[in-house]
N, C-alpha and C positions, 0 to 999 in steps of 0.2 A: 726364319722370321715369319712363320705362319701366323695368320691372324687368329688369336685365341678368343676373340670376342667380336661382336658386330663392330664395324668401323665407327669410331667416335667422330662425329661430324659436327664441327663448329659452324655456326651461322652468324655472321655479323649483319646487323639489321639495316645498314645503309641509312639513307635519308628517310626519316619517319614521316615526312610529308609527301613521299612518293609512294610507289606501288610495291616496294621491297618486302615489307612485312606481309602484305596481302598475298603476294604470289608464294611466299615461303610457307605461310600457314595453309594455303590452299593445296600446295604440293604435299604437305604432311598429312592431309586427309586420306591419302592413299595408304591403306594399312600395310601394303607390301613393303613400304620403305622401312618400317620399324623392325622388320625381320632381318634386314641387312645392314642397318646402321642405327646408331643412337644419336639423335639430333640434340644439339645444345645451342639455344639462342644465347647470345651475349647481349643482354639488354636489361630489362627489369620486369618484374611480375606485372606492374601496372601497365607498362607499355604493351605487353603481349595481350593482357586481358582486354585493354581498350580496342586493340586491333581485331581481336576475336569477336568482340561484341559488335563492332562497327560493320563487319562483313558477315555476321551471323554464321560463324564457323564453329562447327561442333567438334571441338578438339580439346581434350584435357591436357594440362601440362603440370610438370613437377618443378616447383620453385626450389632452387638451391643457392647456397652462399659460397660454396667451394666445390671444385671439380671432383674431389674425392667422395662427394655425395651423389654423383650421377647414378641414375638408375636406368638399366637397359630395359627396352620395351616401352619406354615412356618418352614424351617430348619434354626435355629439360630446359629450364630457363635459369641461367646464371645471372645474378644481380651484379651489374658492373656500374650502374648509376642509380641513384635513389631519388633525385629530384623529380618533381612533377613536370610534365611537358605538355603544353597545350598544342595539340596537333592542328596544323593549318594545311590541309591537303592541297596540293598544287602550288604551294608557295615556297620559295627559297628563303630560309631564315638562318641567321648565324647560329641559333641554338640547335637547330636540326643538324647543321654541319658539325657542331661540337660533339653532339651525342653520337653521330655517325663515326667520328674519329675515335671516341672513347670505346665504342663497341669493337671497331677494327683493331685498335691497339691491344685490347684485352684478349681478343681471339688470336691475334698473331703471336702474342707472348705464350699463350697456351699451346699453339702449334710448334713454336720453337722449343718449348720445354717438353714436348712429347706427351702433353696431357690430352691432346686431341690428335686424330690421325690425318684429318683433312679439314679444309676450310672452304665454305661456300659463302661468297660475299654478295649481299644485296647491293643494288646500285647506289652510288653516292652522286652528289652534285659537285663537280670538280671546282666550282667557284666558291660555294659557301663552306667548304672544308679548309680553305686556305687560312693559315695562321702561322705564328712563329713556331708552333708545335708541329704543324703539318704543312709542308710546302712542296708537295709532289703533284704532278699532273694527273695521277690516278693510282689505282691499286697496284698495278704492275711495277711501277718504279719504287713505290714504298716497300713492297714485299721483297724486291731485289735487294734493297739496302738492308732490311731487317734480317733476311735469310742469307745474306752475303753470297748471292749467286748472280749469274749472268742470265737475265730473264728474257724469254721470248714470248710475246703476245701471240697466242696460238688459238685461232678460232676453229672449233671442231664440230662436225655433224656426221651423220651416218655416211654421207656420200662425198664429203669435201672437208679438207683440213688446210687452213690458210694461216701461215705465220707472217710476221712483218719485220722487215729490215729496220724500218724506223716506225715509231708508233705515234705518240702524241707530241709531235713537233710541227712547226709551221712549214707549209709547202716550200717557202723560200729557203729553208734550211736543209731540205732533203738531199739535194745533190752533194753538198759539201759533207754531209753526215755519212754518206755511203762510201766506205773505204774497203780495200781488199780485206783488211783484218775483220771489219764488221761482217762482211759477207761470209767469210770463212767461219767466224765464231757462231753466227746465227744458224748457218747450215749444219754445223756440227751439233748444236743444241737440238735442232729439229731431228736430225738423224738419230741421236741417242734417245730422244723421247719416243720416237716411233718404234724403236727397238724395245726399250724397257717399259714404256707406259702403254703401248698399243700392241705389243706382241708381233711386230712385223720384222721378219728376220733380216731382210736386205731391202731397205726402203728405197723407193725411187722418188727423187725430189726435183720439182721443176722450179726455176727462178724466172720471174717476170722482169722484163726490161725496164730500165729507169726512164728512158725517153719513149715517145710514140714510135711504134714500129721498131723498137729496140735500137733506135738511132739511124736506121736506114744507111748502114755502112758509113756513119759519120756525118751524114747530111743533116740530121737533127740531133746534134750533140755527140760528143766523143766518149761519154762515160761508159756506155755499154761495151764499146770496143776496148777501151783502155783499162777499165776496172772490173767490170762484170765478167767478161769472157775469160780473162786470165785467172780470175779467182775460181770460176767454175772448173776450168781445165785442171788447176792444181788440186782441187778437191777430188775430181774424178781419178786423177793419177794416184791419189792416196787410198782409193778403194771406196769412196763415197759416191753413190750413184746420183750425181747432180747433173742436171741438164738445163740448157737454155743459153742465153735469155730469150724468152718468148714474148711476143707482142701481146699485151694483156687482153685487148679487145677480141682478137681472133682466137686466143687461147680459151677464153670462156665461151665465146660465141660458137665455137666448133666442138665444145664439150671435150677438149683435149685434157682437161683436168681429171677426167675419169681414168686416165692411164697412169696417174701418179698417186703415190701414197701421201704426199704433202706438197704444198705450193708455198713459195716465199715471194711475197709482194714487196715492192720497193718502198711503198709508203702506205699510210693508213687507208685512204679512200680507194686506192687502186685495188686493194685486196678485199676490204670490207663491203664496198658497194656490191661487188659480185657475190660475196659470201652471203650477205643478208638478202639479196635478191633471190638466191637459190635456196637458202636455208632459214630465213627469218622465222623466229618463234620455235624453231627446233634446234638451234645452235647453242653452243656453249663456248664461253671464253675461258681458256685454260692457260695458266702461266707455267710454261715449260722452262726447264733449266734450273729449277730450284731443288733444294734438298727435301722440300715438303710439297704437298699437293694442295693447290688452290684452284677452284673453278668459280664461275659466276654465269648468270644468264646473259643472253646476247643483246639485251636492251638496257636502257637507262632508267631514270626515275619516273618517266612517263607522267609528268605533272598534269598533262591534259586530261587524263582519265583517273588520276589518283582520287581515292575516296568514293568512287562511283561503283565499286564492285565489279568493274568490267575487265580487269587485268587478267590476261591468260597466263596460267602458271606453267605451261608446258616447258618453256625454256628453263625455268628454275628447277623443275622436276628433272629435266635432262642433266642439269648441272650437278644435282645430287647424285644421280646414278653414275655420271661420268667420274665424279670424285671417288665413289666407292670402287668402281671398276679399276681406276688407275692405281689406287692404293693396293688393291689385291694383285694386279699384274706386276707392279713394281716390287712387291714383296716376293712374288714367285721368281722374278728375274734375279733379284739379289740372292735368293737362296740357290738358284741355279749357278750363278757366278761363283758363289762361295764353295760350292761342291764340285765345280768343274775341275777335272784332272789337269794338272800342269803337264807340259811335255815330258818332264823328268819323271813324272809319276806313272806315265803310261807303261804298261807291261809289254815288253817285246814278245812277239809271237814265238812259241816254242818250236825248235827245229824238229822236223820229222826224221825218224831213222830211215836211212837209205834202204 
């Protein structure tokens, strides 16, 4: 499964009233990107032309109506909607949500069909995308359904990787949602991803406690003792290097995270507050556990600065490079697994004459 061409990289445009198109176009001004991937916007020529003009971005693009017309070495724009759209930067509108969903659906279909190798999603507004057609709390849940996988929201940067046991659910629901099965499933997804997507032979994974101080031996809740510890022990006995539970404040405060290849937080803010404090603007949101590769920047629509030309493209650029790297590492891993000798195929050593 060696890549015979630059990675075909789909880009869904997200909320057109946010900063998604701005940071995507700014990222693609880096000429090095076109040597390692072929970017394809799922939008319309008018949309991309408007965004280019608004932010004075010197970047030529190639408009296409089907993916068999993609040209390598160029920024391609596949027309997936035709209607005019009046951009209202910094404003949440139903029309912006509808077009964000149209872009995402078209890009996801291309990903499922193997017409693109990876997908980078620009930020959506989780409120204005809601409809009978789209009723998911975010990209992760939608892609898990479409790609029929068990997804793990996995925030990655050069020095820190944080996955979540629970992601976009209310805090009041967290404790009941964390079960032995969920812990085991999420740890196994992270372990496999660290091996095949990041090239780590035997990953070390830390789990953060559910309660403050990991329950203080039952003084502050029993979930860590009754659910978390037995699950970690069973994973370790199966050969997965899982450790914990660790109290989140001391774990990050003492830089203990540097001793592990991945960290699993119990809930959204427990993991992401620390991650964004340490890596904001440099981090990438990766959806592990799926048959296809999807990344996104570590920020949202940023309505407060939308349209002002102030958005920093660094995280989107990192999302592009992460997608490319993961596609290549995964291809190498699959090739290695396919060619690995089974025990019965290994030749016995020849006996030496006495």
